[in-house]
N, C-alpha and C positions, 0 to 999 in steps of 0.2 A: 454707264448705267448704275453703278455701285453706289455713287453719289447720289442719284436720285432716289434710291432705294432707302439710303440712310435718312434722307432729306423728308420723305415720307413718314418713316417710323419717327422721327421727331416730332412731325406735324400731328401724328395720331397719339402720341403720348402727350403732347401738350393740349390736345383735346380732351382726352380723358381727364387731364389733371384739371381742367378748366371747369369740367362738368360738376354740377352739384345738384343735390336733392332737396325738394321740399315736402315734408312730410307732416300731414294734417290727421290729428286722431280724434273721434267722436265718440261718444256712448253708444250701445246697440240701439237705444230707442230714436236716435237721430235717423229720419226717414230717407233724407237725400240721398241719391246715388251719384249724381253728376257734380262735378265742379269744375270750375275754369281758372287757370293760372293766367295771371296779368303781370305785365311790367309797365312801367310809365315812360312817357315821353311828354315832357313839358306838363301838361294839366288833363292829357289823354292817357287811357289805359290801352294798351296793347295787349292783344291775346296772345299767349304762348302756347297753350295746350288745355286739351279737356281731357280729364279722366275721370273713371267711374271707381267707387269705393271697393275695396276688398276687405271683409270683416271691419267696416267702418273705418277703414284708413285709406287716405289718398296718398299716393306716391308720384309727383311730378320731377320729371329730370328736365334740368335745364341744360341745354347742350353747349352752351358757351360760356364766357366770362361776363359777369354783370355784377355791378355795385349800384344800389338804389332801392327805392320803393317798391313792393309788390303787394299784389292781394290774391286772396283766393275767394272765388265767389260761386255760391250756390244758389242757382237759377230756379229751382223748384221751390225754395221755401225763403228766397231772397236775402239769405245770411251772407256775411262778407267778413273776412278777417283779413286785416293789414299788417304787413311786417317789413323787414328790410333785409336785403343779401349783402353780404360783404365776400360775394363768391366763395362762400361756405355753406355746408348742408343746413336747412333750417327745419327745424322740429317743434310742432306746435300741438298743443291739448286742449281742445274745446270741452267747457262744461256747457249743456245742453238743458233748457227748459222750455217745454211747451214747443219744442221744434225751433226754439230760437236760441242764439247765442246768448249764454249768461256771463262767461267768466271765459278769459282767454289765459293760458297757461304757456309761457314762451320756455321751452325746455333747452333750446341751444343757447351758447354763451353769448352771442352777438345780439339776439334779439332781446334776452334776458335783461343785458345791460342796457340796450336802448330803452327799453320800458322803464327801467330803474331812473335812467337819465331823466327819460319824459316827465315822470311822475315828480321826481323833485325839482324839476323845472318849473312845472305848472304851480306846484306849491308855491315856490319861491317867488314867481309873478305876480299869482292872485291871492295867496294866502298871507303872506309876509306883511305886504303893506296893512293889511287889517289888523292882524295880529299886534304889530308894530303901535299902532293907534289904540287899540283895547288896553294894552300895558300900562297906558298913562293913568288909567283908572283903578289899577290893583296895585296893591305895595308887594314889592318884592317877598318881605317874609310871611306873606299868606301862602295857602297851599295852592291855589289856584296861580298867585302871583309868580311861586318858583317854577311851577309847571309850566306857566306862560313864557317865562323867561327862558327856559331850557329848550321849548319847543322854538324861540326866536333864534336862538342860538344854533341849533341843528340846523335850521333852515337856511340861516345867514352863511352856513358852512357848506352848504350844497355847491359842489361845484361842477362844471361841465367839462372839466379838463380831463382829455382823453389822449392817450399815446396814439398819434396819426399813423404811426408806422405798424401798431397792432391793429387799429381800429379805423381804417382810413375813412369810411362814409360815416361813422358816428361822428368822427371829428369833423369833418366836411359840415355836415347838417347842423350841428349845436354852434359851430364856429359863425357859420353864414346867418344861421336864425337869430343869434344874438345881436348880431351886429346890424342886420338891415330890418328884422321885423319884430324883434321882442319890445313889448312895454315898457319894460325894466331898463332898457338900454339907456347909458348916462348920457344926458342932454348935452354934455359938454363935447360927447363925441358924435355929436349928430351927423348922420350921413348925407352926402351931397348929390347931385346928379351926376357930376362927375365921377364919385365912388363906386354908384351903382353900375354907369356905363363901364368903367374899367372891370368889376367884378363880372359882369356878363360877358364882357370882352376876354378875358385871360383865364375864366375859370374852365377847369377840366370837364370831362364828359358826366362828371357826377351832378352837374346843373340840371339837366335834362330828365334826370332819373331821380331827383330828390324831392319834388313838388314845392321847391321854393321859386322855380321860375315865374309862375303867374303872381303870385303876392308881391314878389320884388318889382314886377313891373308895375304892378298897382302903385307900389310904393314911388317908384320912380315918377310915374303920372301925378301923383298926389305932391310929390314934394317941389314939384315947379308951378303948381296952382293950376288956374285957367287960363293964364296969360298966352301961353305960346305952347299948345299941346302939339300941334303939327312941327314946330321947330325942334322939340324935345325927341320926338319919334323920329326925324329926320336925322338929327345927330346922332342917335342910337343907331339905327339902320346903316348908317355910311360908316360908322364905327365897326359894326359888326360884318359889313359886306352883305348885302341881301341877298347874294346870289350863293351864298355858304349854306350849309346844313343848318348852323345854329342861327344865320340871320333870317332863314326861311322860317324855322320853328319858332323864333321871335315874333315876326311878322304875322304868322299864323296866331301864335296868341293873342295879339293885338289886335288884330281884327275881331275875334271872340270878345275881348274884353270891351271893345267900343259897341258891340253887337248887345252885348249883357246890360251896358250901362245907357242903351239908346243915343249914343253918340254917332247919330245916322252919318254926319257929316264926314267925320274921320273913317268910319267903316267904309265908305264909299270911296275914299282917296286912297286907303291903304289896300282895298280889294282890287280896285283897279290897276294899282301897282303890282300886285301879286299875279292879276292875270295876264300881265304884259311883259312879264319876265321871261328872256328868251334862253335860260338856262335849264337844266334837269331839274324838274320840280320833284322835293323829298315827298314821301308818303304822307308826311305830317302835314304839309301845306295842301296836298293833293285833296287830302280829307277836307280840309276847310274850303277850298275850291268848289267841291262837290255838292256839299251839304248848303252851300250857298247858291249855288246854280240851280238845284232842284227847288228853291222856293223864290225864284225872281218872278216878277211880274211878266205874265204872259207864258211861264214854264207850265208845262205838264205835271201836275203833283204826284209825284211817285204812288204808285198804288201800293196797299198793303193789305195782305190777307188778315181777316178778323180771327182774334183767339177764340174769345166767347162772347158772341156779340149778343146785347139785348135789344129789344124791340124790332128785331128785324130777322129776314130769314137769308139776306144777303151773307156771301162770303168773303166779300173783299170791297173794299171802298169804291172801286171801278163799278161793282155790281149794283150800287145805288143808285138808282135814276132819277134824276129831278132837273129841272130847269137850273136850280142853283143849289150850292152845298155852303153850309157854313161848318169850318172845322174848328174845332176849339180843343186845344191841349190844357188840360186842368188837373187839379188833384184835390182830394176830399180835404187835406190839410193845408190848402192855400186862402189866405185870408181874402184875398183878392177875388178869388173865384167865389168865395161864399157871399160876397155882396155883389159880384158881375152877374151869374148864373140866374139868380131868379129874375133878374130883367129881361133874359132871353125866355124865361120859363113865362113871364108875363103876356109875351107877344108871339108865344110858339103857334098858337092856332092861326094868328094872322100871317105867319110865316108859311103854316103848312098850307094855307088857302091859295098861297101864290106858288105852290109847288118847289118850296125852298126847304131842303132837309137839312137837319142840324146833324152832325156827325161830333161824338165826344170821345175823344182818346185820353184816358186817364193817365197819369204818372203816379199814381198810387202803389203803396206797398202792402197795404194792409186789406185784405180780402173782403173782411166784415165791415170798416170803413167805407170801402169803395160801393160795396152790395147796397147798404143803408143809404148812402147819398143818392144812388141812381135810382132809387126807387120813387124819387120824387121828379124825375127827368123823363118824359116821354119820348124823347129822341132816341138816335141809335147811339149806344153807347159800347165800349170795349176797352178793355187794359190787358197789358202783360204783366203787371202787377210786380213790374220791376223797378219803379221810381226812376230816377236819373240813369239806371242801367238798361232802360228800355231802348230799342231799337229807334222809336221815334226822334230820341235825343239828335242823333248825326243825322239821320235821314232828312229828317225837316227843319234841323238847324234850330232847334227850341232852347232858349236858354232862360225863360221865365214862364211863368204861368199866373194867369190865362194868356195863350197866343192862340191868335184867329187868324183864319186865312178863307176868302171866298171864293169858291170855283163856279166856273160855268157848266152848261151841261157836257163840255167835253172833258171836264177836270182840269182844265187850265186856269191859274191863278189870275184873278181880274182883281180883288182888293187884298191887302194886309192890314186891317184895321189895329189901331193901338188900344183900343178899348170896347166895352160891349156898346157904348153909346156910339162911338163910330160905326159898330155892325147897323144898327137900328137906324143910324142917320142914312147909311147908304140905302135900305130898303124902305125909306122914309115912312118909318114907323115910330119915331121920335116926337 
């Protein structure tokens, strides 16, 4: 029994040591009370905990070991601040103007260093080439020429070298971003598909929490061109073993990528593979399977409670009674919506005469922009005003705006048009 007590004490001590705190401070005029802490798994944000402010300070306690990207989201004002964890306390101070984040001050060593590294890398990647070109037009002995030469020298000397023992996540992120994603990468050291497969296979757990996974997968697909996408994906999944947690995360990311880029043939192929897996399914892949199942042809479109609906007294989508419903996910900042929704508006009376209801669910964040836009739309409109943090995104598997669904009187999906022209064609109004 004594050994068990000792082991329990050791585990308890380890747990306490592993725990770290995320502290976010704001000025007194910031009106939000609630905030949500997220970690990252691939490209998906994972909720850790929700806290309320005390004297405009939020203290989040993370109960375990974590190295990777994190964010705190303020749902009331749709503000967000991103940062990293190296399993050490995080301390952030926000400057607020008109209840929006104006500036972020990273007070802890890790995020302060990461911020400076990112700033230097961006300037080196984006500004240094331009300054080098400009230098050809100025002599070194002029005041501007001297300043230009000094700045080029400073940026050229900016280094991403970080002691991996002291800062494992920063080192991991910078090294692999420079190798696989940086525009300034040495052409002579161009990575191959084999290089990327090896990286995805052998990388440690920081891959999933780094935000690098999806862009590296896109780079992998692009590096082989369009000649044999399925072959490249099969090679990758065979190497990773699709039944493993990493294999399932990569499979989930690929399904989402194919969905976002309208690569329906490949999405169908690998979604079917995911459905047929006989192993224990991870939460990450289960989320992808669920969101896709929600919007399959013939499926009952999940109900949603309206937040502040316009042009209706209905409390939820299912409360809206019609022979058919057109659901459109859109945004006031979406250029395609700007051109497509007026076409719906032009046929609105014809649709209404056939007892067809339009329900617009907006992925806006700015209330004024949203309110001004819906003033021209007589159909039912609603929004959570949380942008891509809206519940719509996962529930209805939305990857782009506008996205359309046509439902029957029983709220079953009977058509998934690609464009407004397909919507009007379906109802013979084109």
